C-alpha positions in Angstrom: 16.0 18.8 38.3 14.5 15.7 36.8 17.8 14.4 35.4 16.3 11.8 33.2 14.6 14.6 31.2 18.1 15.9 30.2 18.1 13.2 27.5 15.2 15.1 25.8 17.6 18.0 25.3 20.4 15.8 24.1 18.1 14.1 21.6 17.3 17.5 20.1 20.9 18.5 19.9 21.9 15.1 18.4 19.2 15.4 15.7 20.2 19.0 14.8 23.8 18.0 14.5 22.9 15.0 12.3 20.8 17.2 10.0 23.5 19.9 9.7 26.1 17.2 8.7 23.7 15.7 6.1 24.3 17.4 2.7 21.1 16.0 1.2 18.5 17.5 3.5 19.5 21.2 3.9 22.7 21.7 2.0 22.7 25.5 2.1 21.4 26.0 5.7 22.4 25.4 9.3 19.8 24.7 12.0 20.2 26.0 15.5 18.1 25.6 18.6 16.9 27.6 21.6 15.9 25.7 24.7 13.4 27.0 27.3 12.1 25.4 30.6 8.4 25.8 31.5 9.0 25.1 35.2 5.4 23.7 35.2 4.2 27.3 35.4 1.8 29.0 32.9 3.4 32.4 33.4 6.8 31.0 32.5 5.4 29.4 29.3 3.9 32.7 28.0 6.9 34.7 29.1 9.3 32.3 27.2 7.2 32.3 24.0 7.0 36.1 24.0 10.7 36.3 24.6 11.3 33.9 21.7 9.0 35.9 19.4 10.5 39.3 20.3 13.6 38.3 18.4 16.0 40.3 20.6 17.5 40.3 24.0 15.0 43.0 25.1 11.4 41.9 25.7 9.5 43.7 23.0 6.5 41.7 21.9 5.4 41.8 18.2 8.4 43.8 17.1 11.5 42.9 15.1 14.6 44.6 16.3 18.3 43.9 17.1 19.8 40.5 16.5 17.4 38.3 14.6 16.2 34.9 15.8 14.8 33.2 12.8 12.2 30.9 14.4 11.1 28.3 12.0 9.2 25.9 14.3 8.7 25.2 18.0 9.0 21.7 19.5 6.9 21.2 22.7 5.6 20.6 25.2 5.3 17.3 26.8 2.1 18.2 28.8 -1.4 19.3 28.0 -1.4 22.7 29.8 2.1 23.7 28.5 1.2 22.8 24.9 -2.1 24.7 25.0 -0.4 27.7 26.6 2.2 27.7 23.8 -0.5 27.3 21.1 -2.4 30.3 22.4 0.5 32.6 21.2 2.1 30.6 18.4 -1.2 30.2 16.6 -1.4 34.0 16.3 1.9 34.0 14.4 1.1 30.8 12.6 4.4 29.3 13.7 4.3 25.5 13.5 4.2 23.8 16.9 5.0 20.1 17.1 4.1 18.5 20.4 5.7 15.2 21.5 3.4 14.4 24.5 0.5 12.1 24.4 -2.4 13.8 26.0 -6.2 14.3 25.5 -6.6 17.3 23.2 -9.2 19.9 23.9 -12.0 19.3 21.3 -12.5 23.0 20.7 -8.8 23.8 20.0 -8.1 23.5 16.3 -5.4 25.4 14.5 -3.6 24.5 11.3 -0.2 25.2 12.9 -0.7 22.7 15.8 0.8 19.2 15.1 1.3 16.0 17.2 4.1 13.6 16.7 2.3 10.9 18.7 -1.4 9.8 19.0 -3.5 11.3 21.7 -4.6 9.5 24.9 -7.9 8.3 23.6 -6.3 5.1 22.5 -4.6 4.6 25.8 -7.9 4.9 27.7 -9.3 2.1 25.5 -6.2 0.0 26.1 -6.6 0.4 29.8 -10.2 -0.7 29.7 -9.2 -3.8 27.7 -6.5 -4.7 30.2 -9.0 -4.4 33.1 -11.6 -6.5 31.4 -9.0 -9.1 30.4 -8.0 -9.7 34.0 -11.4 -9.1 35.5 -10.3 -6.1 37.6 -13.5 -4.2 38.4 -12.5 -2.4 41.6 -9.8 0.2 40.7 -8.2 3.1 42.5 -7.4 6.3 40.6 -4.6 8.7 41.0 -5.4 11.5 38.5 -3.2 14.6 38.3 -5.1 17.8 39.4 -5.1 19.8 36.2 -7.1 20.3 33.0 -5.7 17.2 31.3 -6.5 15.1 34.4 -10.1 16.4 34.4 -10.5 15.5 30.7 -9.0 12.1 31.2 -11.2 11.4 34.2 -14.3 12.3 32.3 -13.6 10.0 29.5 -12.5 7.2 31.8 -15.6 7.3 34.0 -17.9 7.1 31.0 -16.1 3.9 29.8 -16.0 2.6 33.4 -19.8 2.8 33.6 -20.3 1.2 30.2 -18.0 -1.7 31.0 -19.0 -2.5 34.6 -15.9 -1.1 36.3 -16.0 0.9 39.5 -13.5 3.4 41.0 -12.7 2.5 44.6 -11.4 6.1 45.2 -10.3 9.1 43.2 -7.2 11.1 44.4 -6.0 14.2 42.6 -2.2 14.6 43.3 -0.6 18.0 42.5 1.2 18.5 39.2 4.4 19.6 40.8 6.8 17.3 42.6 8.0 20.0 45.0 7.6 19.8 48.8 6.2 22.9 50.5 5.0 21.8 54.0 6.1 18.6 55.6 2.9 18.4 57.6 0.8 18.5 54.5 3.0 15.9 52.8 2.7 13.5 55.7 -1.1 13.9 56.0 -1.5 13.2 52.2 1.0 10.3 52.4 -1.0 8.6 55.2 -4.2 9.0 53.2 -2.7 7.5 50.1 -1.3 4.6 52.0 -4.6 4.0 53.7 -6.1 3.5 50.3 -3.4 1.1 49.3 -3.0 -0.9 52.5 -6.6 -1.2 53.9 -8.7 -0.8 50.8 -9.9 -3.7 48.6 -8.4 -2.2 45.5 -5.2 -3.9 44.3 -5.1 -2.2 40.9 -4.3 1.5 40.6 -4.4 3.7 37.5 -1.9 6.6 37.6 -2.4 9.5 35.2 -0.2 12.6 34.9 3.3 13.4 34.1 6.6 12.2 35.5 6.4 14.8 38.3 3.2 13.1 39.4 5.0 9.8 39.6 7.8 11.4 41.6 5.1 12.8 44.0 3.6 9.3 44.3 7.0 7.8 45.2 7.4 10.5 47.7 4.1 9.7 49.4 5.0 6.0 49.6 8.5 6.7 50.8 7.2 9.1 53.5 5.6 6.2 55.4 8.3 3.6 54.5 9.3 3.4 58.1 6.3 1.2 58.7 6.9 -2.5 59.4 7.6 -4.5 56.3 4.3 -6.5 56.6 2.3 -3.2 56.5 4.0 -1.8 53.4 1.7 -2.3 50.4 2.7 -5.1 48.2 1.0 -7.3 45.5 -0.3 -4.2 43.8 -0.6 -3.5 40.1 0.0 0.0 38.7 -1.2 1.0 35.3 0.4 4.2 33.9 0.0 6.3 30.8 2.8 7.0 28.3 3.4 10.5 29.8 4.8 9.0 32.9 8.5 8.0 33.0 10.0 6.0 35.8 12.2 8.8 37.0 13.4 10.2 40.4 14.9 13.5 41.4 18.4 14.1 42.8 17.2 14.2 46.4 15.7 10.7 45.9 19.1 9.0 45.6 19.1 5.5 47.0 15.3 5.2 46.7 14.1 1.9 45.2 11.2 1.3 43.0 10.4 -2.2 44.0 6.9 -1.1 45.2 6.1 -0.5 41.5 7.3 -3.9 40.4 3.8 -4.7 39.3 3.5 -1.7 36.9 2.0 -1.9 33.5 3.1 1.2 31.5 1.7 2.2 28.2 4.4 3.7 26.0 5.0 5.5 22.7 6.8 3.5 20.1 10.6 4.1 19.9 13.6 2.7 18.1 17.3 2.6 18.9 19.0 5.5 16.9 22.4 4.6 15.6 25.2 6.8 17.0 23.2 8.2 20.0 24.8 5.9 22.5 28.3 7.0 21.4 27.1 10.6 21.4 26.2 10.3 25.1 29.5 8.6 26.0 31.4 11.6 24.6 29.7 14.1 26.9 32.3 16.1 28.8 31.2 18.4 31.6 34.2 20.7 31.0 33.3 21.2 27.3 29.7 22.4 27.5 29.7 24.2 24.1 26.9 26.5 25.1 25.0 23.9 27.1 24.2 25.6 30.4 22.3 22.5 31.7 25.2 20.0 31.5 27.0 21.0 34.6 23.8 21.1 36.7 22.9 17.7 35.3 26.3 16.3 36.1 26.3 17.6 39.7 22.8 16.5 40.6 23.2 13.1 38.9 26.5 12.1 40.4 26.1 14.0 43.7 29.3 16.1 43.3 30.3 19.8 42.8 32.7 21.4 40.3 35.4 23.7 41.8 33.8 26.8 40.4 30.2 25.6 40.9 27.4 27.9 42.0 25.1 25.1 42.8 23.3 24.6 46.2 24.0 20.9 46.7 25.2 20.1 50.2 28.0 17.6 49.2 31.7 17.4 49.7 32.5 15.3 46.7 34.3 17.0 43.8 33.3 16.3 40.1 36.2 14.9 38.1 34.6 14.5 34.7 35.5 10.9 34.7 32.1 9.8 36.1 30.3 7.3 33.8 26.8 7.8 32.6 26.5 4.0 32.0 26.7 3.4 35.8 23.6 5.5 36.6 20.4 3.7 37.5 17.6 3.9 34.9 15.5 6.1 37.2 18.1 8.9 36.8 19.4 8.5 33.2 19.2 6.0 30.4 21.8 5.4 27.6 19.1 4.0 25.2 16.9 6.6 23.5 13.7 6.9 25.5 10.2 7.2 23.9 9.8 10.9 24.4 13.4 11.5 23.2 12.6 9.5 20.1 9.5 11.6 19.5 11.6 14.8 19.7 14.2 13.3 17.3 11.4 12.6 14.8 9.9 16.0 15.3 13.3 17.7 14.4 13.5 15.5 11.2 9.9 16.4 10.3 10.8 20.1 10.4 14.0 19.5 8.4 12.2 17.6 5.7 9.5 20.2 5.5 12.1 22.9 5.0 13.8 20.7 2.4 10.5 20.5 0.5 10.0 24.3 0.7 13.5 25.1 -0.4 13.3 22.6 -3.3 10.1 24.2 -4.6 11.4 27.8 -4.3 14.7 26.8 -6.0 12.8 25.6 -9.0 10.8 28.9 -9.1 14.1 30.9 -9.0 15.5 28.9 -11.9 12.4 29.6 -14.0 11.8 33.3 -13.1 15.4 34.4 -12.5 14.6 36.0 -9.2 17.1 37.2 -6.6 19.3 34.7 -4.9 17.4 32.3 -2.7 18.4 32.0 0.9 16.7 29.8 3.5 17.7 32.4 6.1 15.0 34.7 4.6 12.3 32.0 5.1 9.9 33.2 7.8 6.6 31.9 9.1 3.5 34.0 8.5 3.5 37.2 10.6 0.4 39.1 11.9 -1.1 41.9 9.2 -2.7 45.2 10.4 -6.1 44.9 12.1 -8.9 46.3 9.9 -12.3 45.1 11.1 -15.5 46.7 12.1 -15.4 45.0 15.5 -13.4 42.1 17.1 -14.3 38.6 16.3 -16.8 36.7 18.5 -15.0 34.2 20.6 -16.3 30.6 21.1 -19.3 30.8 23.5 -20.8 33.8 21.5 -22.7 34.2 18.3 -22.8 37.1 15.8 -26.0 39.2 16.0 -26.4 41.6 13.1 -26.5 45.3 14.0 -29.6 46.9 12.6 -29.0 49.5 9.9 -25.3 48.6 9.5 -23.2 46.5 7.1 -23.1 42.7 7.7 -19.4 43.1 8.8 -20.6 44.9 11.9 -22.2 42.7 14.5 -22.7 42.3 18.2 -21.3 39.3 20.1 -24.1 37.7 22.1 -23.5 34.9 24.6 -25.0 31.6 23.7 -28.3 30.9 25.5 -28.6 28.1 28.1 -28.3 24.7 26.5 -26.3 25.8 23.4 -22.7 26.4 22.5 -20.5 27.8 19.8 -17.0 26.2 19.5 -15.5 28.4 16.8 -15.0 32.1 16.2 -17.6 34.2 14.5 -20.4 31.6 14.4 -23.7 32.8 13.1 -25.7 30.8 15.6 -25.2 28.6 18.6 -26.2 24.9 18.5 -27.2 22.2 21.0 -24.8 19.6 22.3 -25.5 15.9 21.5 -28.0 14.4 24.0 -25.2 12.6 25.9 -23.3 15.9 26.5 -24.0 19.3 28.0 -22.6 22.8 27.5 -19.6 23.9 29.4 -19.8 26.9 31.8 -18.3 29.1 29.1 -20.6 27.6 26.4 -17.6 27.0 24.2 -17.5 23.2 24.2 -19.6 20.2 25.1 -18.8 18.0 28.2 -19.7 14.3 28.4 -22.6 13.6 30.9 -22.0 11.0 33.5 -24.5 8.1 33.9 -26.1 7.9 37.3 -28.2 5.3 39.1 -28.8 4.1 42.6 -25.8 1.7 43.1 -24.7 -0.4 46.0 -21.5 1.6 46.2 -23.6 4.8 46.8 -24.0 5.4 50.6 -27.8 5.9 50.1 -28.1 2.7 48.1 -26.0 0.7 50.5 -28.1 2.0 53.5 -31.4 1.0 51.8 -30.0 -2.4 50.8 -28.9 -3.0 54.4 -32.3 -2.1 55.8 -34.0 -4.4 53.3 -31.7 -7.2 54.3 -32.2 -6.5 58.0 -36.0 -6.5 57.8 -35.9 -9.7 55.7 -33.9 -11.5 58.4 -36.3 -10.0 61.0 -39.3 -11.5 59.2 -37.6 -14.9 59.1 -37.0 -14.7 62.8 -40.6 -13.8 63.6 -41.8 -16.6 61.3 -39.7 -19.0 63.3 -41.2 -17.7 66.6 -44.7 -18.2 65.3 -44.0 -21.7 64.0 -42.4 -22.7 67.2 -45.5 -21.4 69.2 -48.1 -22.5 66.6 -50.2 -24.4 69.1 -50.6 -21.5 71.5 -54.0 -19.7 71.7 -52.9 -16.3 70.4 -51.5 -17.9 67.2 -54.4 -20.3 66.7 -57.0 -17.5 67.3 -55.8 -15.5 64.4 -55.7 -18.2 61.7 -52.2 -19.7 61.5 -52.3 -20.2 57.8 -53.1 -16.6 57.0 -50.4 -15.5 59.4 -47.7 -17.6 57.7 -48.9 -16.5 54.3 -48.8 -12.8 55.2 -45.3 -13.1 56.7 -44.1 -14.8 53.5 -45.5 -12.0 51.3 -44.1 -9.3 53.6 -40.7 -11.0 53.1 -41.1 -10.7 49.4 -42.0 -7.1 49.8 -38.6 -6.4 51.4 -36.8 -8.4 48.8 -38.5 -6.4 46.0 -36.3 -3.5 47.1 -33.3 -5.1 45.6 -34.8 -5.0 42.1 -34.5 -1.2 42.3 -30.9 -0.9 43.4 -28.1 -1.2 40.8 -27.8 -0.4 37.1 -31.2 -1.2 35.4 -31.0 -4.3 33.2 -33.5 -6.1 31.0 -34.5 -8.6 33.7 -34.7 -6.2 36.6 -36.8 -3.7 34.6 -39.1 -6.5 33.4 -40.1 -7.5 36.9 -39.4 -4.4 38.9 -42.8 -2.7 39.0 -44.8 -5.9 38.2 -43.4 -7.8 41.1 -43.9 -4.8 43.4 -47.6 -4.5 42.3 -48.4 -8.2 42.6 -46.6 -8.8 46.0 -48.2 -5.8 47.6 -51.6 -6.7 46.3 -51.1 -10.2 47.8 -50.2 -8.6 51.2 -53.3 -6.4 51.2 -55.4 -9.4 50.1 -54.1 -11.4 53.1 -55.0 -8.5 55.4 -58.4 -8.2 53.8 -58.9 -12.0 54.3 -58.0 -11.7 58.0 -60.5 -8.9 58.5 -63.3 -10.7 56.7 -62.5 -14.0 58.5 -62.9 -12.2 61.8 -66.2 -10.7 60.8 -67.6 -14.0 59.7 -66.3 -15.7 62.8 -68.2 -13.3 65.1 -71.4 -13.2 63.0 -71.4 -17.0 62.8 -71.7 -17.2 66.6 -75.2 -15.9 66.4 -77.9 -18.6 66.7 -79.2 -19.8 63.3 -76.5 -17.9 61.3 -76.0 -19.1 57.8 -72.4 -17.9 57.8 -71.3 -21.0 59.7 -70.6 -22.8 56.4 -68.0 -20.1 55.5 -66.0 -20.6 58.6 -62.6 -22.2 58.2 -59.6 -21.9 55.9 -61.5 -21.9 52.6 -62.8 -18.3 52.9 -59.3 -16.8 53.4 -57.9 -18.8 50.6 -60.6 -17.7 48.2 -60.1 -14.0 49.0 -56.3 -14.2 48.6 -56.5 -16.1 45.4 -59.2 -14.0 43.7 -57.7 -10.6 44.7 -54.1 -11.6 43.8 -55.1 -13.4 40.6 -56.8 -10.3 39.3 -53.6 -8.2 39.9 -51.5 -11.0 38.4 -53.6 -11.0 35.2 -53.1 -7.2 34.9 -49.3 -7.7 35.3 -49.1 -10.5 32.7 -51.1 -8.5 30.2 -48.7 -5.6 30.8 -45.6 -7.7 30.3 -47.0 -9.2 27.1 -48.3 -6.1 25.3 -45.8 -3.4 26.4 -43.1 -4.7 28.8 -40.8 -2.3 30.7 -37.2 -1.9 29.4 -34.0 -0.2 30.5 -33.7 3.3 29.2 -31.5 6.4 29.5 -33.0 9.8 30.3 -30.8 12.4 28.7 -33.1 15.4 29.2 -34.2 15.6 32.9 -30.8 16.6 34.4 -28.4 19.0 32.7 -25.1 17.3 33.6 -26.1 13.7 34.1 -27.8 10.9 32.3 -30.3 8.9 34.4 -30.2 5.1 33.9 -33.8 4.1 34.5 -36.5 1.6 33.7 -39.1 2.8 31.2 -42.6 1.5 32.2 -43.4 0.7 28.6 -47.2 1.3 29.0 -48.0 4.1 31.5 -51.6 3.2 31.5 -50.9 -0.4 32.6 -48.6 0.9 35.3 -51.3 3.2 36.7 -53.8 0.4 36.4 -51.6 -1.8 38.7 -51.2 1.1 41.2 -55.0 1.9 41.0 -56.0 -1.6 41.8 -53.5 -1.8 44.7 -54.9 1.5 46.0 -58.5 0.2 45.7 -57.6 -3.0 47.7 -55.9 -0.9 50.3 -58.9 1.4 50.8 -61.3 -1.6 51.1 -59.1 -3.3 53.6 -58.8 -0.2 55.7 -62.6 0.3 55.7 -63.3 -3.3 56.7 -60.6 -3.1 59.4 -62.1 0.2 60.7 -65.5 -1.4 61.1 -64.1 -4.3 63.1 -61.7 -2.4 65.3 -64.0 -2.6 68.4 -64.3 -6.3 68.5 -62.7 -8.0 71.6 -58.9 -7.8 71.3 -58.3 -11.3 72.6 -60.0 -12.9 69.6 -59.0 -10.6 66.7 -56.4 -8.3 65.5 -58.6 -5.8 63.7 -57.5 -2.8 65.8 -53.8 -3.5 64.9 -54.8 -4.0 61.2 -56.5 -0.7 61.3 -53.4 1.1 62.5 -51.3 -0.8 60.0 -53.5 0.1 57.0 -53.6 3.7 58.2 -49.7 3.8 58.1 -49.7 2.0 54.8 -52.1 4.4 53.1 -50.3 7.5 54.7 -46.9 6.3 53.3 -48.1 5.8 49.8 -50.3 8.9 49.6 -47.2 11.0 50.7 -45.1 9.0 48.3 -46.8 10.4 45.2 -46.0 14.1 45.5 -42.4 13.2 46.7 -41.9 10.9 43.8 -43.1 13.5 41.3 -41.0 16.3 42.7 -37.5 14.8 42.5 -35.4 13.2 39.7 -32.6 10.8 39.2 -31.5 8.2 41.7 -33.3 10.0 44.6 -36.6 9.2 42.9 -35.8 5.5 43.1 -34.6 6.0 46.7 -38.0 7.5 47.6 -39.8 4.5 46.1 -37.6 2.0 48.0 -38.0 3.9 51.2 -41.8 3.8 50.8 -41.7 0.1 50.2 -39.6 -0.4 53.3 -41.6 2.0 55.5 -45.1 0.7 54.5 -44.0 -3.0 54.8 -42.4 -2.3 58.2 -45.5 -0.5 59.3 -47.6 -3.6 58.5 -45.1 -5.9 60.1 -44.8 -3.8 63.3 -48.5 -3.1 63.9 -49.8 -6.6 63.2 -47.1 -8.9 64.5 -45.0 -7.0 67.2 -47.9 -7.1 69.8 -48.2 -10.8 69.3 -44.5 -11.3 69.5 -44.5 -9.3 72.8 -47.1 -11.6 74.4 -45.5 -14.8 73.1 -42.0 -14.0 74.2 -42.3 -11.5 77.1 -45.8 -12.1 78.5 -46.4 -15.9 78.1 -48.9 -15.9 81.0 -51.4 -13.9 78.7 -51.0 -16.5 76.0 -53.4 -19.0 77.5 -56.9 -20.3 76.9 -57.9 -19.5 80.5 -56.9 -15.9 80.1 -58.9 -15.6 76.8 -62.0 -17.2 78.3 -61.8 -15.0 81.5 -61.5 -11.8 79.4 -64.5 -12.9 77.3 -66.6 -13.5 80.4 
């Protein structure tokens, strides 16, 4: 028993007693109340409602017999699932239902007899986002109850997280019940929860659910409280919704809530009600007056047993009735009216004032028309009439298809096609969801799509980012080796300036990968493809310059050759500048006339929105790729022609292999890129960038690195001359 919830019952009784004593609200009527417990079980909810509507001790649904229960309205429940289960039946009888819980309502559930005494949780979600933004908390752990309301809350929260740059460190779905079934399972779950809180980077946790979820969370923390004090999580901030009350169960006597000292709890507005404190002080467990809950509450709260008790508490203390509620800790009972109790109090008065308005109107009619004596006891909610239809109504998720040759009242109920929904009964057609939503499995409501992109938190994105960083550091290491040994024959023989330039551009190729990871923004989209096209063109230009330089060097050795004047650094510089400048011109024109921009693709995937970069002008994008492909083919052909020149003086053979790998990667990239969607399409492009760049790096520079570091005896002028001879 959650003893703190007993105040909800007392608030209801207190309000009913106040109204019955007030001669101005219902002077000729007396209100009574029946109280049912849902036990957090859907079957119990339906059973209780049917029992209430049967109007007799026997369970006879939809019939009126025996002692009459004049049900005017129903107050409840505190949770989403209980409230929706009650509404399923109460809406058929059009009996007003007033809920006092703050939860996210199902968008498709609309009935004129369903009322809320407090706002829904949409406001609380926005409030949480504002708190997180105010303090700069962007890495947040989530404990979301594992039920329908938790799923709805999580969907709305994740959309706002993505829009506001907040990430969830983990998502745990604790059970709705606070009961313990298997100690082993409890211990395993407790260790997992505490692992998040002790070793994770998140210091802020959002807890969503009901009070039973909070009790479960305290149980998880208390289960491992035997750990050393320095290992128990501290300095944490807990953000909780208004549905959660800081309450404990009777078996948690002596537990302290210091671990939740940093809690920020949203709450429903409440006020102190005059006379309620005195009402609580006058409670006597030996004078229950029909309250079957009072003795159980007293025993579990004070840890004692009455002499004639049938309870199961294992205690030796006897209840005297002199125990004081004021001495109880706030986690077990409060003397001030709590927020939920205040909502119940207001709900009772709302019903009373509605009855007062109805009775006043009918009394005026009686006076004018001289009808029979008016009695509030004869006032009943609308009952069900006989069913007289051609065929049953079409439920949400279906649409009415007219039967050929029959009246329009006769129709077939046809399921909505893929991509469409119907969210009301007897709809003539289905309709599409907004572009940021998709149809539910039952096609009866729309569900918000989640925004996806290749992020650093994603294992795939993190792995690719690590590889790009590792290869970048590797290039810097190789560059240092080549600079240190710049005066050795193997470095001098292959044009040191071109070597350094090529290594620099290969480094930029690896760094280009970071433009593709993370949520697309204006700057990253602007330079993403343009930087990729220009840097890779510069790399291929360097390789082409190396090949042409080698050819000129060998042809210039012939007597009387006119190519001697082209030998030197000027030739390589001209080739790199001219080839790169042409690609740079294309990129500048592209960025001026139709620059890329961040965009959202709502249509490719059914349940997700792809955050991507729109190329702006597809023709310019393909022109950049086409020029890069042309340079690659020319470089490969030139390298292929020079592959048989002496290895000691040129690197054409290695360049041939590198260009072969380069072209193979990018030719295989095209079908792979076009066959997949979403973040995996970006991942394929990044992988192609890394693979092709590493292929160039490995084939051209690793053999030289091997000789410089591991075979220095081969890196000598004598060896080169000997081989030539």
